N, C-alpha and C positions, 0 to 999 in steps of 0.2 A: 408824476415826477419820478416815482420809484422805478417804473418801467424804462423811462428815458435814461436814468442813471445806469441801469443794467445794460442797456444797449451801448452806452458809451464805454463801459468797462469791457464788454465783450469785444468791441471794435479795437480798443487799445491793446487788449491781450492778443488779438489776431495780428495786429500790426507788429507788436513786439516779437511774436513768434516768427513771422516772416523775416523780420530783420535779423533774428537769431540764425535762421537758416542761411541767409546770405552771408553773415559774418563767419559762421562755422565753415561754410563752403570755401570762403576766401582764405581762412586760416589753413585748411587742409591743402588747398591748391598751392598757395604760396610756399608752404612748408615743403611740399613735394618738389616744387621747382627748385627751392634753395638747396635741397639735398643732392642735386645733380651738379657735377663739376662743370664750370663754364668752359666753353671752347677755347682753344688756343690758336694763335697764329704766329707766323714767322715775320718778325719786323726787320725790314731791310735797313742797312746802315744809313742810307740816304734819308730815311724817314724817322730815324731814331734820335730824337733830341728832346730835351726837356723844354719847358717854356723858355722863350728867348731871354737870354741874360743881357739886360741893357748895358751893363758894364763892359762885357765882352764885345758887344756891338760897337760901342764907342771906341774901344781900343782898336778894333779892326778898321774903323772909319778914319781915326786920327793917325794910325801908323805907329810902328815901333820906335821911330826917331823922336816922337813927341809924347809917348806914353811909356809907362813901366809897369804894366799889369793892373789888375782890378781885384777887389775882394768885397766881401759882404761886411758892412759896418755893424756895430753893436745895435744900431737902431733898425737893422734890416735893409737899409738902403745901400745900393752899390756905391763903392768908392773907386775912383780912377786916379792913378798916379800920373801926373802930367809934368811936362818940363817947361811950358811957357804959359803966359797969361791968356793968350787967345784960345789955347786948348782948354784951359780951365773954364773960361767963359762958356765955351761950347758944351762942356760936360755939365755945368750948372744949369744951363738953359734946357738940357735934356732931362732934368730931374734927378740927376745923380750928384754925388759930392766929389769935388776935385781936391787933390792934395798935391801941392807943388813939391817936386823932388829934384835931386841933383843929377841922378843917373837915369838915362833912358833905358828901354829894353835892349836896345842895341849894345849899350855899355855893359849891361848885365850878361848878355849872351857872349860878348867878347871875353869877359872875365871867366865865365864857365869854360870857354874854349881854351883859354890859357891853362886852367886847372887840368883839363883833360890831356893837354899836351905834356904835362909834367910826368915824371916817373910815377907809375901806379903804386899806391900804398894800400894794401888790404886793410879793411877796418875803417876806412874813411868814406865820407859821403859829403855831397854838397847840394844845396837846393836854393832856388831864388825865393827870397823872402820879400814879397812885394810891399809889405807894410813897413819894413825898415829900409827898403830900397837898397838891399845888399844881397850878395850871394854868401850864404852861411856855409862854412866848411866845418865839418864835425869829424872828430877822431875818437874811436871807441877805446876800451881798456886794453885791447890787444896791440895797439899802435905803440911802438917803442918811442923812447924819448928822442932818439936821433931821427927817426922817420917823421915824428911830429914836428921836430925842429925844421926839417927840410920843407914840410908842407907849409908851415907858418912863414917861412922865408919866401916861398912862391907867392903866398897870399899877400904878404906885405909889399912885394914888388908890384902887385896889381894896383894897389891903392885903396882908397876908402870905399870902393864898391864891394869889397870882400871883408868879412870878419871870420875869425876862427873861434871854436869852442869845443871843449871836450864833452863827449857823450857817455852816459852810464851804460854798463853792460857791453855786449858785443853785437855788431851788425851781422846777423846770420840769416840764412834762408830758414823758413819754418817747416822744413820737412819733418816728418813724423807727426764751425764747420758746417757750414752745411754738413752733409753726410760724409762719414769717413770712407775713403777708398784705399785699398791696400795692395801692395805688390811686394816682390822680394826686395825691392830697394828701400821700402819704408812705407810710411802712412802719410797721406795728404787729405785734403778736403775737396769735395766736388764744388765747383763754382757755379756756373750757369749752364743751362741747356741751350745749345745752338743747333742749327741745321744748314745744310747746303742745298736743301730741296729734295735730296734723295735719301740721305742718311742723317741721323741725329748724333750729336756728340756732346761731351762734357768739355766746357772751356775751363781749364785749370792752370796752375802755375807750370812754367816750363822746366824749372829745376826739380820737379817731382819725379821725372824719369825720362830717359831718352826714347826715341821712336822705337817701337817694338815692345815696350814694357806692357805686361799683362796685368790688369787690375781686377780685384775681387771686392765683393761687398761684404765679406765675412772673413774672420780670422782663420778659418779652417781651409779656405781656398775652394769652397764648394760652389759658391755663386760667382761665376765669372762675369765681370761687369763689362769689360771691353779691352781694347788695346790702343796704346798711344800711336797715332798715325802721323802727327806733326809736332815738332818741338822747336822752340826758339829760346835758347839760353846758352851762354850769357848774351849780352847785347840788349835783348828784351827778355821777358819772363812769362811766356804763355805756351800752352800746348793743347792739343786736341786728343781726347780719348773717344774713339768710336765705339758706340754700344755694340755688344756682341749680337744683339737681336736686330740692330739697325734702327730701333726706335726707342725714344726715352720713356714712353708710356704715359699713363694718366698722371696729371699733376706736374707735368714738365715745366710749367710756368711758375712754379713756386720754389722758394728757397727756404730751407729749414732754419729755425731760430731756436730750437730746443723745446723740450717738454711737450712734444706733439704739436707745436705751432709752427707757422711759417708765414711768409709774405709773398703775395703775388707780384710778379715782375710785369710791369706794364709798358716799359720803355727802356731806352738806352741813352746815355748822355755823358758829358764831361763835367766834373765837379768844379766848384768855384772855391777859391780860398776863403775861409771863414764859414763854409757850409757845414752843417751838422750831418754826420754820416753814421751808418751802422755797419758792423762787420760781424759775420757769423763763421764759426769754425768748429770742427769736430772735437777739438781739445778743450777750448775755453768757452764755447758757446757764443752768446750774443753780447757785444759791447759797442758803445758808441763814443764818439769824439768829434773832433773838428779837423777839417782840411787845413794844414799849415802851409803847404807849398806845393808847387807843380814843377814838372820837368826836373825832377830830382835825379841825381846820379849816385849810385851806391857801389862801392868797391867790395863786393863779397869775396871771401876766400876763394870761391869757385870762379869768379870772374866779375867784370863790371857790367852793370845794367843801367840804362839811361831812360829818361822820359817817364819816371815814376811819379806817383802821387804820394806826398808825405802827409801823414796824419799823426795825431796823438792818441789814436785808438790802440789799445794793447793787443798783443797776440802772443801765442806760445807755440812751441814745436808741435806739428800736426795740423796747425791751422792753415798751412800753405795751400794756396789755390782757392780758399774760401771766398765767398762773395762780399763785395763792398757795395752798398746801395743806400738810397735815400728816397723816401716817398715812393717806393716801388720802382724806382729807376735804377737800372744796373749801371755801376760806375767802374768797378775794377775787381781784380782777383788778388789775393794776398801774396806778396812776394817775400818779404822778410822784414827785419828790424832789430830793435834792441829792447831789453827789459822784459817784463812779464805782466800778467794781469793782477798781481799782488802789489807790486811797487809802481806799476805804470811803465810807459815806454813810448818808443816811436815805431810806427809800422809803415812800410811802403807798399804800394799797390801798383800793379800793371793796369793801365787804363784799358777797358774792354773795347773802346771805340777803335783804338790802334790795332789791337789784336784781331778784332773781327775784320777790319779792312785788310790786314795782311793775310788772313786765312780765307777770306772770301766766304764768310758764313753770316747767317742772320740769327738774331736772338729769338728764342721761342718765348712769346709773351702772351699774357692773358688778354682776351677780348673784353673782359669786364673792367669797368672803371676802377681805378685805384681807390682803396679805402672802403669799398663796398662789397668785399668778397667774403663769403663764408662757404666752406666746402668740407665734405667728409674727409677724414684722414685717408691718405693713400697707403695701400698695403705693400706697394712696391719698394724694394730696397735698392733699386738700380738707378736711382737718380738723386739729385740733391734737393728734391722737393717733397714736402709733406704738408699737411693741412694748415691753412693760415689761422691765425688767432683773430681776436675781435678787432684789433687795431694794427695797422701797418706802421712799423717803426719808420721815422723820417725826420726831417728837419723841423717839423712843426710841433713835436711834443714827445714825451717819453713813451716807452712801450708799456701799455697797460690796457686792461679790458675796459669796455665802456660801462659807465655807471648806469644803473637802472633809470635814473632821471634824465639821462642823456640819450636814451634809446628811443628812436622814432617808432611810431605806430607800425609803419611798414616793416621795420626791422623785427619788431615783435611778431608780426604776422608771419614773416618769412623764417622764423626760427623753426627748425625741424622738430623741436620738442613740442610744438603746438599742434601736431597731428592729433594726439590724444585729446587735449582740451577742445580742439575743433570738433571732433566727433561727439564729445559730450554736449557742446552747444547745440549741434544739429539734433541730437537725441532729445534734449530738453525742449527745443523749439517744436519738434514734432509732437511731443506729449502735450504741450500747451495747445497746439492746434486741435488735436484729438479731443482734449478736455473741453475746449470751447464749443466744438461741434456737438459733443455729448450733452453738455449743459443746455445748449439751444434746442436739441432734439427732445430732451426731457421736458423742458418748459413748454414746447409745442404740444407734447402728448398730454400734459396736465391741462393745458388750455382747452384742448379738444374734449377731454373728459368732462371738464366743467361745462363746456358748451353743450355736449351731448346730454348730460344730466338735466340741464335746464330746459332743453327742448322736449324731453320725454317725461318731465315731472308733471 
């Protein structure tokens, strides 16, 4: 019995040692693989979309005469504004919620067109508020009483499809982040990296500087970043900065969110009203909020910009051009707004889909699945991307690291810090194997001596 137990112990020890060798090898291999930056690819605009929005699909199917926009409800379900009972029934049968409204999208667009035809007043803005079924006209603190009276008179003449309200602060462009980029004209934030297949560019705000502006990555002007080769402002608000080297470099698929962290960009899309979004800028860092409206028009002092995304995310001077994203999907670049990140405010964004289409460029995106990326920090200061953190900010939850009890075994194995522990496991397993072999050999020698002594006695 004693010999049988010894054999069982030796076999269990050998099996444990072999298992330790396999585990240690996996830890070292996976950690080495995780320390490499995943490859990137250029995503064409035709393939750049988020998961299909059922609300938007219903609006497209029913048409602008029977609908008045869609948004995400508090329960996460899409809500579609409709003007007749038949359209409501179709929306409900598709699994979305229908809300009967008075004004169709055609009515709202006609109201916005009337506002655009009125004399331009700097410091005003208007946006379609799908949830209230109105076009909301705002006037900031710079709008005089007489000018505001003129605007309210125009709005009243349109009818119940329009309402007016005063806004706090001033509607200004945010010149002066992902990473900061500097020129003689001021400071902006890099947005997203894009390519035309031959050269790489930074997609940023158009008001940051005219074509020909030279940008640097440092205050001393020693690290030339590139030159603005295309600008569209006012009207729209986007521009292209061509890299001096022609290439964005490693980590081009990542946008910075501060403290050495970043988020991998895996796609391009258009936001939905009610969607949770994140913005990063070189002045105020990372902030989140909600999309409040689409197709906004803002009358900046420098000129009028249309087709913008309205949010309640805060921004400050210097954040211009910085990225707007959600769940790793690129949505827009910072244009301007009012307020600050102490008291809050309104920020408008240029949609990246429209900018990319006008510029004929493609987004540089990660080939790795969203939410599964870990990479070493990039040493390059010539793009808006640095190493991602443990969690990608998005509509599903706050920005935070993963708790230990929420980390999967594969994630632990893939942690680069497990190279050392992996080698220790391998070493311990080898010692266990050697020990079992030594013990077995020593037992065999003792048995032989006993047998030899008995034979010659």
